[in-house]
C-alpha positions in Angstrom: -35.1 -29.9 41.8 -31.3 -29.0 41.6 -29.3 -32.0 40.4 -25.9 -30.3 40.5 -24.6 -26.9 41.4 -21.0 -26.6 40.6 -18.7 -23.6 40.9 -16.2 -24.3 38.2 -12.4 -24.3 38.8 -11.4 -21.8 36.1 -8.1 -23.6 35.7 -10.1 -26.6 34.4 -11.3 -24.7 31.3 -9.5 -26.1 28.3 -7.9 -23.7 25.8 -8.4 -24.6 22.2 -6.8 -22.9 19.1 -5.4 -19.4 19.1 -6.2 -18.4 22.6 -3.9 -17.1 25.4 -4.9 -17.9 29.0 -3.5 -17.4 32.5 -4.9 -17.5 36.0 -4.1 -14.9 38.6 -5.9 -14.0 41.9 -8.4 -16.8 41.1 -9.4 -15.0 37.8 -9.0 -16.4 34.3 -7.5 -14.0 31.8 -8.0 -15.0 28.2 -7.6 -13.5 24.7 -8.1 -14.8 21.2 -5.0 -14.0 19.0 -6.6 -14.7 15.7 -9.7 -13.3 13.9 -12.8 -15.4 14.7 -15.7 -16.2 12.4 -18.4 -14.1 14.1 -20.8 -13.6 11.1 -22.4 -16.9 12.0 -23.6 -17.7 8.5 -24.4 -21.1 7.2 -21.3 -21.4 5.1 -18.8 -20.5 7.7 -19.6 -20.2 11.4 -16.8 -22.2 13.2 -15.2 -20.3 15.9 -12.0 -22.3 16.4 -10.3 -20.4 19.3 -11.9 -20.6 22.8 -11.8 -22.1 26.3 -14.1 -25.1 26.8 -15.8 -26.5 29.9 -14.5 -30.1 30.2 -17.9 -31.5 31.2 -21.0 -31.6 29.0 -24.3 -29.8 30.0 -27.7 -31.3 29.9 -31.0 -29.4 29.7 -32.3 -28.0 31.9 -29.3 -26.0 33.1 -28.2 -22.5 34.1 -24.9 -20.7 33.5 -23.9 -17.9 35.8 -20.8 -16.0 34.6 -19.1 -13.0 36.0 -16.9 -11.4 33.4 -15.2 -8.2 32.3 -14.2 -7.1 28.8 -11.9 -4.2 27.7 -13.4 -4.0 24.2 -16.2 -5.7 22.2 -17.2 -8.5 22.3 -17.9 -11.8 24.1 -19.3 -15.1 22.7 -20.7 -18.1 24.4 -21.0 -21.1 22.1 -23.3 -24.1 22.9 -23.9 -26.9 20.5 -24.5 -25.4 17.0 -25.6 -22.0 18.5 -24.2 -19.0 20.1 -25.0 -15.9 22.2 -23.1 -12.7 21.9 -22.6 -10.0 24.6 -21.1 -6.5 24.3 -20.9 -6.3 20.6 -21.4 -3.3 18.3 -24.9 -2.3 17.3 -24.1 -3.6 13.8 -24.0 -7.1 15.1 -27.3 -8.5 13.7 -26.8 -12.2 14.7 -26.7 -11.9 18.5 -28.0 -15.4 19.2 -28.9 -18.6 17.4 -30.4 -22.0 18.3 -28.2 -24.6 19.8 -29.6 -27.5 17.7 -31.3 -25.9 14.6 -29.7 -22.5 13.9 -31.3 -20.6 11.1 -28.3 -18.3 10.4 -30.5 -15.2 10.1 -30.5 -11.8 11.7 -31.7 -11.9 15.3 -31.5 -9.3 18.0 -31.7 -8.9 21.7 -30.4 -6.2 24.1 -26.9 -7.6 24.5 -25.2 -4.4 25.7 -22.7 -4.7 28.6 -20.4 -1.9 29.9 -16.7 -2.2 29.1 -14.0 -2.5 31.8 -16.2 -3.5 34.7 -17.4 -6.9 35.9 -21.0 -7.9 34.9 -23.1 -10.9 35.9 -24.5 -12.9 33.0 -27.1 -15.7 33.6 -28.4 -18.0 30.9 -31.1 -20.6 31.5 -31.9 -23.3 29.1 -35.0 -25.4 29.9 -37.2 -27.6 27.7 -40.0 -25.0 27.6 -38.2 -21.7 28.0 -34.9 -19.9 27.6 -33.8 -16.7 29.4 -30.9 -14.4 29.5 -30.2 -12.0 32.4 -27.5 -9.3 32.6 -26.8 -7.9 36.0 -30.1 -9.3 37.1 -32.1 -7.6 34.3 -34.0 -9.8 32.0 -32.8 -9.2 28.5 -34.2 -12.2 26.6 -37.0 -14.7 27.0 -38.5 -17.2 24.6 -40.7 -20.2 24.7 -40.3 -20.9 20.9 -36.7 -21.8 20.5 -36.2 -24.5 17.9 -34.3 -26.8 20.2 -37.4 -27.2 22.3 -39.3 -29.1 19.6 -36.3 -30.5 17.6 -36.7 -34.1 16.6 -33.1 -34.6 17.6 -33.5 -32.9 21.0 -33.2 -36.1 23.1 -30.2 -37.3 21.1 -28.3 -34.0 21.5 -29.3 -33.7 25.2 -28.3 -37.2 26.0 -24.9 -36.5 24.5 -24.7 -33.1 26.2 -23.6 -29.6 25.1 -20.1 -28.2 25.5 -19.9 -24.6 26.8 -17.2 -22.6 24.9 -16.2 -19.1 25.8 -14.4 -16.7 23.4 -14.1 -13.1 22.3 -13.1 -10.9 19.4 -9.4 -10.9 18.5 -7.3 -9.2 21.1 -10.2 -8.4 23.4 -9.0 -9.0 27.0 -11.5 -11.1 28.9 -11.4 -11.6 32.6 -13.6 -14.4 34.0 -14.1 -14.0 37.7 -16.4 -16.9 38.3 -18.4 -19.6 36.5 -21.3 -21.5 38.1 -23.2 -24.3 36.4 -26.5 -25.5 37.8 -28.3 -28.6 36.4 -31.9 -29.5 37.3 -33.8 -32.7 37.6 -37.1 -30.9 36.8 -38.1 -27.8 35.1 -36.8 -24.8 37.0 -39.1 -21.9 38.0 -38.5 -18.9 35.7 -39.5 -15.4 36.6 -40.4 -13.6 33.4 -41.3 -9.9 33.0 -43.5 -10.2 29.9 -43.9 -6.4 29.2 -40.6 -4.7 29.9 -37.8 -6.4 28.1 -35.4 -3.6 26.9 -35.2 -3.0 23.2 -32.0 -3.9 21.5 -29.5 -1.2 20.5 -29.4 -1.3 16.7 -28.4 2.3 15.9 -25.8 4.8 17.1 -28.2 6.6 19.5 -25.7 9.4 19.9 -26.8 11.0 16.6 -30.6 11.0 17.3 -33.4 9.9 15.0 -33.9 13.3 13.2 -30.5 14.8 13.8 -27.9 15.1 11.1 -24.8 13.4 12.4 -21.8 15.6 13.2 -18.3 14.6 14.2 -19.0 15.6 17.8 -22.4 14.0 18.3 -21.3 10.7 16.6 -18.7 10.1 19.4 -20.6 11.8 22.2 -21.6 8.6 24.1 -18.1 7.1 24.0 -15.9 7.3 27.2 -14.3 10.7 27.6 -10.8 9.4 27.2 -11.7 7.7 23.9 -13.4 10.9 22.7 -10.2 12.8 23.4 -8.1 10.2 21.5 -10.4 10.4 18.5 -10.2 14.3 18.5 -6.5 14.1 18.8 -6.3 11.7 15.9 -8.7 13.9 13.9 -6.6 17.0 14.4 -3.4 15.1 13.5 -4.8 13.6 10.3 -6.4 16.8 9.0 -3.2 18.8 9.5 -0.9 16.2 7.9 1.2 16.9 4.8 2.0 15.9 2.1 -0.7 13.4 2.7 -4.0 15.2 2.8 -6.9 13.6 4.6 -10.5 14.5 4.0 -13.1 13.6 6.7 -16.4 12.0 5.8 -19.3 11.1 8.1 -21.7 8.4 7.1 -25.3 9.7 7.0 -26.5 7.6 10.0 -23.4 8.4 12.1 -22.1 4.8 12.0 -18.8 5.5 10.4 -16.2 8.3 10.3 -13.8 8.0 7.4 -10.5 9.8 6.7 -9.5 9.5 3.0 -6.1 10.3 1.5 -7.4 9.7 -2.0 -4.2 10.6 -3.7 -2.7 7.5 -2.2 -5.8 5.3 -1.9 -5.5 5.2 1.8 -8.3 5.3 4.4 -8.7 5.2 8.2 -12.2 4.5 9.5 -13.8 4.8 12.9 -17.0 2.9 13.8 -18.8 4.5 16.7 -21.4 2.4 18.4 -22.9 4.3 21.4 -20.3 3.8 24.2 -18.2 1.3 22.1 -16.2 1.5 18.9 -13.5 0.0 16.8 -11.3 1.4 14.0 -9.3 0.2 11.1 -7.0 1.3 8.3 -6.2 0.1 4.8 -5.2 0.9 1.3 -8.7 0.7 -0.1 -9.7 -1.2 -3.3 -10.8 0.9 -6.2 -13.9 -0.8 -7.7 -15.0 1.4 -10.5 -14.7 -1.3 -13.2 -15.1 -5.0 -13.6 -13.9 -7.1 -10.7 -10.9 -8.4 -12.6 -9.7 -4.8 -12.8 -10.1 -3.9 -9.2 -6.9 -2.6 -7.7 -5.2 -0.5 -5.0 -3.7 2.7 -6.0 -0.5 2.5 -3.9 -0.4 -0.3 -1.3 2.5 0.5 1.0 1.6 -1.9 3.8 4.8 -4.0 3.6 7.0 -0.9 3.0 5.6 0.8 6.1 6.1 -2.2 8.3 9.7 -2.6 7.0 10.3 1.1 7.8 8.9 0.7 11.4 10.9 -2.4 12.2 14.2 -0.6 12.0 13.6 1.5 15.1 10.6 -0.3 16.7 10.7 -4.0 15.9 8.1 -4.9 18.6 5.7 -2.3 17.3 6.1 -3.5 13.7 5.5 -7.1 14.7 2.4 -6.1 16.8 1.0 -4.1 13.9 1.5 -7.0 11.5 -0.5 -9.3 13.9 -3.3 -6.8 13.8 -3.9 -7.4 10.1 -7.3 -9.0 9.8 -6.9 -12.6 8.7 -8.9 -14.0 5.8 -11.0 -16.8 7.2 -12.5 -18.0 4.0 -16.0 -16.5 4.6 -16.5 -16.5 0.8 -15.1 -19.0 -1.6 -15.1 -16.4 -4.5 -13.6 -13.6 -2.5 -11.6 -11.2 -4.6 -10.5 -8.7 -1.9 -8.3 -11.0 0.2 -4.8 -9.6 0.2 -1.4 -11.4 0.8 1.3 -9.7 2.8 4.8 -10.8 3.7 6.8 -9.3 6.5 9.9 -10.3 8.4 9.8 -13.9 7.0 6.0 -14.4 7.7 3.1 -14.5 5.3 -0.5 -13.6 5.9 -3.6 -13.6 3.8 -5.7 -10.7 5.0 -9.3 -9.7 4.6 -9.4 -6.5 2.5 -5.8 -5.8 3.6 -7.3 -4.3 6.7 -5.5 -3.6 10.0 -8.0 -3.5 12.9 -7.6 -1.7 16.3 -9.3 -1.7 19.7 -10.8 1.1 21.7 -7.8 1.6 23.9 -5.3 4.5 24.2 -2.3 2.4 23.0 -4.0 1.5 19.8 -4.7 5.1 18.9 -1.0 5.8 19.4 -0.2 2.9 17.1 -2.6 4.3 14.4 -0.9 7.7 14.5 2.6 6.1 14.5 1.7 3.9 11.5 0.2 6.8 9.5 3.2 9.0 10.4 5.5 6.4 8.9 3.3 6.3 5.7 3.5 10.1 5.5 7.3 10.0 5.8 7.5 7.5 3.0 5.3 9.8 0.8 7.5 12.8 1.8 10.7 10.9 0.8 9.1 10.1 -2.6 8.1 13.7 -3.1 11.6 14.9 -2.3 13.1 12.5 -4.9 10.7 13.9 -7.6 11.8 17.5 -6.7 
């Protein structure tokens, strides 16, 4: 039945685009350094930074991957489709068909723990598809479009390239990759009644419970909870900038607003994962041609930080979320120039990971903004 069972030499994976890789202790370390298109919509779904398997795969085949992430999320790309792992509960396009994607919301229980190795297995056969995580069946289907696609033979004869990538600056460690191809249809053990339900809400808040600051973050790792609380105390005690905390009614977002300066910092808790961002927000209370920011100090703040902390300032500039052309009529993309470099950003937003160093950088950046505001206040007085 097995035509080929091949443990892949991880050094043979080909890096494409904005991806950093290295091998050490037989592991592959990889990280995308530019924002990816992960909305997977019809107009714009090309993820252009990844590592690729040099050989094509032919159905039926099985992928066995042992991998570790330090932050959301991981994407496997095959043909015109994809499968996501370890993404926030707001990810509503967790998989799509490899030949005839429909670019519509689709869920399965794709949760994986952060900072520990997990075993992922994906089986594509002509009559069934299955996803296992740490041996637990997470997805099973006998109705994937590729199975009855008129172009199936053409695509399969050509073969499918496996591509592996992740969110910008997510550290991915690949421990092993095994590819199995079959001559005949492989046997698939399917548990028809007990597939786990996908996580589509922040379950920390409870269905009937009004979200509070503490319960919104209660499922996050303790060290991350402490960093959020530390940042909360810092922001709410800051002067002359004054931050007001707002909690979204479903517990999916915690926002800190310094409305006098049009500045916001946002945390997106998602069970045991999260991300966060800051920006000078756009004021939209009029026609789009009059949308504006009250007091955008992004360039000014970076130029202040570069004097004493050039590496930090450069790193922060790289964390600005690139505009990737997801909408041809976009009116919120924002150009910034810093230290001789230019970048067109999405909403002018700077995005951060769920790690201790990123919380330090958030507080350092906001402290620099506050110092600029203080200097201006002193001049007025």
